[in-house]
C-alpha positions in Angstrom: -8.2 -2.4 -21.3 -10.0 -5.1 -19.3 -12.5 -5.3 -22.2 -10.1 -5.3 -25.1 -6.8 -6.8 -24.1 -7.8 -10.5 -24.0 -9.4 -10.5 -27.4 -6.6 -8.4 -28.9 -3.9 -10.7 -27.5 -5.7 -13.8 -29.0 -5.9 -12.2 -32.4 -2.6 -10.4 -32.5 -4.2 -7.0 -32.6 -2.1 -4.1 -31.4 -3.6 -1.2 -29.4 -2.5 2.4 -29.8 -4.0 5.0 -27.5 -3.5 8.5 -26.3 -5.0 7.8 -22.9 -1.7 8.4 -21.3 -2.8 12.0 -20.9 -0.4 13.9 -18.5 1.6 10.8 -17.5 2.0 8.1 -20.2 4.5 6.1 -18.2 2.1 5.7 -15.2 -0.7 4.8 -17.7 1.5 2.1 -19.3 2.3 0.8 -15.8 -1.4 0.5 -15.1 -1.9 -1.4 -18.4 0.9 -3.7 -17.5 -0.8 -4.4 -14.1 -4.1 -5.1 -15.7 -2.5 -7.5 -18.2 -0.9 -9.4 -15.4 -4.2 -9.5 -13.5 -5.8 -11.0 -16.6 -3.0 -13.6 -16.9 -1.6 -12.1 -20.1 2.1 -12.6 -19.5 4.7 -11.3 -22.0 2.6 -8.4 -23.2 4.9 -5.5 -24.2 3.6 -2.1 -23.3 5.3 1.0 -24.6 4.9 4.6 -23.2 5.7 7.5 -25.6 7.0 10.6 -23.8 8.2 14.0 -24.9 5.0 15.9 -25.4 5.5 17.7 -22.0 7.4 20.9 -23.1 6.6 23.1 -20.1 10.2 23.9 -19.3 11.0 24.7 -22.9 8.2 27.3 -23.3 8.7 28.6 -19.8 12.3 29.7 -20.5 12.0 30.7 -24.1 10.7 33.8 -25.9 7.5 32.2 -26.9 4.1 33.9 -27.1 0.5 32.8 -27.2 -0.7 32.8 -30.7 -4.2 34.1 -29.8 -3.1 37.1 -27.7 0.5 37.7 -28.3 1.1 37.5 -24.6 4.6 36.3 -23.5 4.4 32.8 -22.0 7.1 33.5 -19.4 5.0 36.5 -18.2 2.3 34.1 -17.1 4.6 33.2 -14.1 3.0 30.9 -11.6 -0.2 30.9 -13.6 1.4 28.6 -16.2 0.3 25.0 -15.6 1.1 22.9 -18.6 2.5 22.9 -22.1 2.0 19.8 -24.3 3.2 19.5 -27.9 1.2 17.6 -30.5 3.6 14.8 -31.4 3.6 13.0 -34.7 3.8 9.3 -35.7 7.5 8.8 -35.5 7.8 7.7 -31.8 4.7 5.4 -32.2 6.4 3.8 -35.2 9.5 3.3 -33.1 7.4 1.6 -30.4 5.8 -0.7 -32.9 9.2 -1.6 -34.3 10.3 -2.5 -30.8 7.5 -5.1 -30.7 5.0 -3.2 -28.5 1.6 -4.8 -28.2 0.2 -1.7 -26.6 1.4 1.9 -27.2 0.3 4.6 -24.8 1.0 8.2 -25.6 0.2 11.6 -24.1 -0.6 14.4 -26.5 -0.3 13.5 -30.1 -2.1 14.7 -33.2 -5.2 12.6 -33.7 -4.4 11.4 -37.2 -1.0 10.3 -36.1 -2.6 7.5 -34.0 -3.7 6.0 -37.3 -0.9 7.1 -39.6 1.7 5.3 -37.4 0.5 1.8 -38.0 0.2 2.5 -41.7 3.8 3.6 -41.8 4.8 0.5 -39.7 2.9 -2.1 -41.6 3.2 -0.7 -45.2 6.8 0.4 -44.9 6.3 4.0 -45.8 9.2 6.4 -45.6 8.9 9.3 -43.2 9.4 11.7 -46.2 7.0 10.1 -48.6 4.8 13.1 -48.5 2.2 11.8 -50.9 1.5 8.6 -48.9 1.8 10.5 -45.5 -0.8 12.9 -46.8 -3.1 10.1 -48.0 -2.6 8.3 -44.6 -3.4 11.5 -42.7 -6.6 11.8 -44.7 -7.6 8.3 -43.6 -6.6 9.1 -40.0 -8.6 12.3 -40.1 -11.7 10.3 -41.2 -11.2 7.7 -38.4 -10.1 10.0 -35.6 -13.5 11.0 -34.0 -14.9 7.7 -32.6 -18.2 7.0 -34.4 -18.6 10.3 -36.3 -17.9 8.9 -39.8 -20.3 6.0 -39.0 -23.2 8.4 -38.3 -22.4 9.9 -34.8 -22.7 13.7 -34.8 -24.5 13.3 -38.1 -28.0 12.0 -37.3 -30.9 14.5 -37.7 -34.2 12.6 -37.6 -36.2 13.1 -40.7 -33.4 14.8 -42.5 -30.3 12.5 -42.1 -31.5 9.3 -40.5 -29.0 6.8 -39.0 -30.2 3.3 -38.2 -29.6 1.8 -34.7 -27.6 4.7 -33.3 -27.8 3.0 -29.9 -25.4 0.3 -31.2 -23.2 2.6 -33.2 -20.2 0.8 -34.7 -16.8 2.4 -34.8 -15.2 2.8 -38.3 -12.6 0.6 -39.9 -10.3 1.4 -42.7 -8.8 -1.2 -45.1 -5.7 0.6 -46.3 -3.8 -0.3 -49.5 -0.1 0.1 -50.1 -0.6 3.4 -51.9 -2.7 4.8 -49.0 -6.1 4.6 -50.7 -8.6 3.0 -48.3 -12.1 1.6 -47.9 -14.0 2.9 -44.9 -16.4 0.4 -43.4 -17.6 -0.9 -40.0 -18.3 -4.2 -38.3 -21.1 -6.1 -40.0 -24.3 -6.0 -38.0 -23.3 -2.9 -35.9 -25.4 0.2 -35.9 -24.8 3.4 -37.8 -24.0 4.1 -41.5 -20.9 4.7 -43.6 -22.0 6.7 -46.6 -20.8 9.5 -49.0 -22.6 12.0 -46.8 -21.0 10.8 -43.5 -17.6 10.8 -45.1 -17.9 14.2 -46.6 -19.0 15.7 -43.3 -16.1 14.2 -41.4 -13.7 15.3 -44.1 -14.6 18.9 -43.5 -14.7 18.6 -39.7 -12.3 21.0 -38.0 -10.5 21.7 -41.3 -9.7 25.4 -42.1 -7.7 25.1 -45.2 -8.1 21.8 -47.0 -5.1 22.4 -49.2 -2.8 22.8 -46.2 -3.9 20.7 -43.2 -0.9 21.1 -41.0 0.2 18.1 -39.0 3.4 17.1 -37.2 4.3 14.6 -40.0 3.1 16.3 -43.1 1.3 19.3 -44.5 -1.7 17.3 -45.9 -3.7 18.4 -48.9 -7.3 17.2 -48.9 -8.4 19.3 -51.9 -8.3 16.3 -54.4 -10.2 13.9 -52.2 -12.8 11.7 -53.8 -15.3 9.2 -52.3 -16.9 6.3 -54.1 -19.7 4.2 -52.6 -18.8 0.6 -53.4 -21.6 -1.1 -51.4 -23.7 -0.4 -48.4 -21.3 0.8 -45.6 -18.3 0.6 -47.9 -16.8 3.8 -49.2 -13.5 4.1 -51.0 -11.4 7.2 -50.3 -8.5 8.5 -52.4 -6.9 11.7 -53.7 -5.1 12.8 -50.5 -1.7 14.4 -51.0 1.0 16.1 -48.9 4.0 18.3 -48.8 6.9 18.6 -46.3 6.0 19.4 -42.7 6.5 22.9 -41.4 9.2 22.0 -38.8 7.1 23.4 -35.9 4.7 21.7 -33.6 1.5 23.1 -32.1 1.6 23.3 -28.3 -1.4 23.6 -26.1 -0.6 25.9 -23.2 -2.6 25.5 -20.0 -2.8 28.4 -17.5 -4.9 29.7 -14.6 -7.2 32.0 -16.4 -9.9 33.1 -13.9 -12.7 31.9 -11.7 -16.3 31.4 -12.8 -19.4 31.6 -10.6 -22.6 30.1 -12.0 -26.2 29.7 -10.8 -29.3 28.2 -12.5 -33.0 28.1 -11.5 -36.0 26.7 -13.4 -39.5 28.2 -14.0 -42.4 26.3 -15.5 -46.1 26.8 -16.5 -47.9 29.9 -17.7 -45.6 33.0 -17.8 -42.5 30.9 -17.3 -40.5 33.1 -19.8 -41.6 36.3 -18.2 -40.7 35.1 -14.7 -37.3 33.8 -16.0 -36.5 37.2 -17.5 -37.5 39.0 -14.3 -35.2 36.7 -12.3 -32.3 37.6 -14.6 -33.1 41.3 -14.2 -33.2 41.0 -10.4 -29.8 39.2 -10.2 -28.2 41.7 -12.6 -29.3 44.6 -10.5 -28.3 42.9 -7.2 -24.8 42.2 -8.5 -24.5 45.9 -9.4 -25.8 47.1 -6.1 -23.5 44.8 -4.1 -20.5 45.7 -6.2 -19.6 42.2 -7.4 -16.4 42.6 -9.5 -16.7 40.5 -12.8 -14.9 41.0 -16.0 -17.7 39.2 -17.9 -21.3 38.3 -17.1 -23.9 36.3 -19.0 -27.7 36.3 -18.3 -29.6 33.8 -20.4 -32.7 31.6 -20.5 -31.7 28.0 -21.5 -34.2 26.8 -24.1 -35.0 30.4 -25.3 -31.8 32.4 -26.1 -28.8 30.8 -24.5 -27.3 29.5 -27.8 -28.7 31.5 -30.6 -29.0 34.8 -28.7 -32.0 37.1 -28.4 -32.0 38.3 -32.0 -32.2 34.9 -33.7 -34.5 33.6 -31.0 -37.0 36.4 -31.4 -40.5 35.4 -32.6 -40.2 31.7 -31.6 -43.1 30.2 -29.7 -42.8 30.6 -26.0 -41.8 27.4 -24.1 -43.7 26.2 -21.1 -40.5 25.8 -19.1 -37.2 27.6 -19.0 -34.0 27.6 -17.0 -32.5 30.9 -16.0 -28.7 30.9 -16.0 -26.3 33.5 -14.7 -22.5 33.1 -15.0 -19.6 35.5 -14.4 -15.9 35.5 -14.8 -13.9 36.9 -11.8 -10.4 37.2 -10.4 -11.2 35.3 -7.2 -13.1 32.3 -6.0 -14.9 34.3 -3.3 -16.2 36.8 -5.9 -17.3 34.0 -8.1 -19.3 32.5 -5.2 -21.2 35.8 -4.7 -22.6 35.4 -8.3 -23.8 31.9 -7.6 -25.3 32.9 -4.2 -27.4 35.7 -5.8 -29.1 33.1 -8.0 -29.8 30.8 -5.0 -31.4 33.8 -3.2 -34.1 33.8 -5.9 -35.8 30.8 -4.2 -37.6 33.0 -1.7 -36.6 36.5 -2.9 -37.6 36.3 -6.6 -40.4 35.4 -9.0 -43.0 32.8 -8.1 -42.3 29.1 -8.4 -38.6 28.9 -9.0 -36.9 25.6 -8.3 -34.1 23.2 -9.0 -31.3 25.7 -8.2 -27.8 24.6 -8.8 -24.7 26.8 -8.1 -21.0 26.5 -8.4 -17.8 28.5 -8.2 -14.7 27.1 -9.7 -11.2 27.8 -11.0 -10.9 28.0 -14.8 -7.9 26.7 -16.7 -7.5 28.4 -20.0 -5.9 26.7 -23.0 -4.2 28.7 -25.7 -1.6 27.8 -28.4 2.0 28.4 -29.4 4.4 26.9 -32.0 7.6 25.2 -31.0 10.5 24.2 -33.3 10.4 20.4 -33.6 14.2 20.2 -32.8 13.4 21.2 -29.2 11.2 18.1 -28.8 12.8 15.1 -27.2 10.6 12.0 -27.6 11.4 8.6 -26.0 9.9 5.2 -25.9 9.8 3.2 -22.7 8.9 -0.5 -23.0 7.8 -2.7 -20.1 6.6 -6.3 -20.2 3.7 -7.9 -18.2 
């Protein structure tokens, strides 16, 4: 905010952000204080609340989508429940003259759809335009991805000046079609390939991309490269929203103990595998209670697994990792301690041990009827 507020105020640019996290009103208060400190009087800051639906799911007959488990049965393990809000409350804040809008949990495309609705005068049931606007929002939502971030692959998909990656911009027309671009002179690239990759990112069914505001249809999307770093996007569509909102439910899941140690030089892989075998047997002998254990060599088989990693040239250095899921912090610490003991009680030349034992908060999902959501807009002035 210190970096952007002065320039935005000079140029009449509004800021919409979901950095309110678990407490949008406190975040809005902090923005107000920063604005005052910068001498920016009269700045209107709005906080959007209503995504916190903990009490609603605690007392209802809701279940976790992934497991079918009753949410009330989580008892004291239940920590949070936040609904993905749509654009409506942000539009309300903009209509109230807010210069900065701070939200908690909202659907990512809604952060971009809201200013389109506000500026272009779209109706909240104009499903075609809402679908097209959601398409544009989806392309913009992931920082610098559509400008080449998360895209670059040297020698295959080269991106210039990734160090100075420019964030994307969209020039949106009244009908929702748009031109994607970036600030002239910034790093990165906006191309057909970057746009197509981002279009498919985190999309299961392109004909029914469910959002709080609309069931968007991306299946008719087309891109046209107009000039370097200028790509036209059109063909988005939409149908009425489902009437339910996705809710992320946070709960105390378990504890995880983890230890790592490095081996280098000739025979590094063999020494790393021996280290894992030693820890596995010691955990068995000492009776450590874990519901899940992982033994892997980072750089060898930790991501692709032993089958896909077989036959690859042996590296000259590896990092052995042991991690386990337990029901208590004390039991998790025992896993980490066994890895640390390899220093003097394991294969030769191990070093760089790290260990940790920590509580793990799980996140699963449920659906909540939208009529149970009570959004509100709170405006303060600097």
